[in-house]
N, C-alpha and C positions, 0 to 999 in steps of 0.2 A: 833339505828336498833332494839334493843331488846325492848325498849320502845314501838315501834310501834307493833313489832310482837306479843307481849304477854300482853301489857297493853293498846294497841290502843292508844296511846299518840303521837302526832305531834307537832312539834314546828313552830309556825308562826314567820317570820322573819321581822324586819324592814328593810327599804329600804337600809340604810347604811351597812346591814349585808351581802347582795347580791355581788355576784362576779362580777358586772358590774358598774364602777364608774358613769355611765350615768344615772343609775336608779332614778326616781324620782325627776328629776330637768328638767321639761320642760322649753322652752324659753317662757317667758311671753309676751303677744302682746295685747294691748288694744283692745276691742272688737269694738269701734267707733272711727273713724278719727277725728270727731269734739270733741275738748277738753271739751266744755260745756256739751256736751251729754255724753260724758264718765264719767264726774264728777258726773252728775245727776243719772247716772244708777248705780254707785258705791254706792252713797248714798242710793238710793232706795233697792239695794241688802243687803247692811249693815243693814239698817232697818228691813228688812225681818227677817235676821239672828238675830238680837236683840229680836224681838218679838218671834221668835221660841224659843230662850234661856230663855223666861219668863219675859223679860222687858217690861215695858209698859211707855207711857207717856214721861215725860222728861228724864228718865234713857235710853229708847230706842233711843232718839233723841240724846243724848249726846255720846252713843257708836257709832251711825252712822256718827255722825260728826267727832268724832276721827278716825274713819276708813278712811274717806275722806281726813282728814288732813294727815293721815299717807302715803297715796297712793300719796299726793301731795308734800311731804317732798322732800328735796334735796339728797336722798340717791343715791348711786352709783348704776349703773345696776347690778354689781355683788353683792351688799348687797341685794338688792330686790331679787334677783335669789335665795341667800342663805336663805333668810327668807322664800320663797315659799317652798324651800326643807325641810326647818325645820317643817313646818306646814304638809307636807305630811308624814315626818318621824314619827311624834308623832299621826297621824290621821288614818293612815292605815298600817295594818299588812298583810303580804304575805305568803301563803304556795303554793310551785310550783310543778307541775306536768308535765308528759309528755304524748304524744299519742303513744310513740314507745319506745322499749326497744332496738332497734338494733344499733343505731350510736355507733360507738367505742369511741368517744370523750366524749358521755355522761358517759359512765363507767369510763373513765379516769379521769374526772372532779369531778364526783358527788359520785362515789362508790369506793373510795380509791384504784384508779388504777386497777379496776376489781376484787377486793378483797371483795368488799362489796356485796350488794343485790339491787334488783328492786321490789318494792312494786306494787301487782296489785290490784286495788279498783274496786268495782262494777262501772258500767257506771253511771256518774253524781250522785254520793252519796253526792256531795258537793253543797252548796246554793252559789249563787254569784260567779259562775264559768266563768272566761273570757278567751277567746282564745288570746294569744299574738300577737299583730299587729306588723309584721316586716316591716321596713320601711327604705328606703335610705334617707327620708327627716327627719329631726330632729323634734320632736314632739313640737308642739306650745300649750300654754294654753292661750286661750283667755277669758280675764276677764273684767267686771264681766260675769258669766254664766247667760244668761237671760232667756233660755226657755229648755224645755227638751232634744232637739237636741244638744244644745251647752253643756248641762251637760253631755251627752253621749260622746261628743267628747273630753271633758275636762277629764273625767275619763280615756279614752283611751290615752291621751296625759301624764297624771299623772303616771298611774298605769301599763299598759299593752301595752306600745310601746318600742319596742327594734331595734337595728341596725340589718341590713339585714344579717349580718355575723352570727347571732344566728339563722338563721332559721332552721337549721338542728335539733335543740331541739324540734320543735313541741311542744311548752310549752302551757300549760294552768295555770291558777292562780286562787286561792281560796283567796278572799278578805274579811278580817274583818276590817269593818269601827268601829273604836274604841268608837267614840263618837255617834252611831247612834242606839238608842233603838229599832228601827223597825227591823234592820238587826239583832241585839242580839236575838230579840225574835224568828226570824226565825231559827236561830241555835239551841236554846233552845227547839223549837218545834219538831224538828227531833232528838233529843237526844245528842246534844253535851253539854260538860260540859268545863268550862274554868277555867285555873289557870296561870294568867298573860299570857304570850304568849304560853302557853302549852294548846292545846285542846285534850280532850279525847273523842274519836270518838264512835259511836255504833259498837258494835261488829260485825254487819252483814257487815260492809263495806269493810274488807279485805277479798279478796278470793283467793289471790296466791302470791308467791314470786319466783323470779329468783335469783339463786346464781351465783355470779360472775365468770367469766372464770379463774381467778387467785387465787380464794378463795383455801387456803390449804385444802388438802383432808382430813385431820383430823377434820378441822372446818366443812367441808361439811357433814361428818359423824355424827357429834355431834349435828349440827343444824337440820339436817333432822330428827334425832331421836327425839329431842326435840319438834319439830313441830308436828311430829306423835302422841307424847303424850299429848301435851298440845293444839294443834290446828288442829285436825285431819281433819276437813273440809278445810283446805287451801291447795291448790295445791303448789306443790313444782317442780320448774325447773332448769335445770343446763345449763349455757351458755358455749360455748367452741369456740376457735378459729379455723375456718375452714382450711383445709389442704392446700387450692391452691387458696385462694380468700381472699382478706381484708374484711372479714365478720365474724359476730358471728353466730353461729348455736345454737339452742335451743332444749332441749329434756326433757320430762317430767320424774321426778325422782320418784314422788308419787302423 
């Protein structure tokens, strides 16, 4: 909490660190019904990947051939799914946001049982911001991804589709693609700095904070005073349980 309030540092999580065991494990589905066409496209995609990695000639052909052989190996379905989940785990890091501070369960799950805080960020201060897709249907990853539309759908399946039961969270996600120099440059251009999974944000992005309804009074006083001293431009709000409804009410403290 203090790391973000006073040092503007936030931690990006790997998929395995999130609280939903279905994260980052879409169901693999071949892009083409015809096995020969499917194998041809896997080879073509793998060859393109090898070229992007700087390989040429025999080295690129060897890598593409190994990729085809791996996809055709007699692995169990479960093993293939686990390998896919491992690739996603090591390739993408996530910072989760919400469009609302009102749901009681959000405070219970993510703010120490209403003793913590909610951070207010400027609208869209983050690059690569994706709204979570809530679905009754389990996400499918069709491989290989052959064009931009398929890539968009694959990204949705891998990184921001969740069960409909989570819809109350109104979640958005900031995605860091660990191996993408282009996206890394976007972050640097807007003033982000990285140290492992920790990102230091520009000091202009944090504009307010809401204190939880169950935060001890002494902590409220101390934190409000410290914010007034060190972050005088940050608005401070206090949540409170309503008297006659299952709702939270919010009033501005400073």
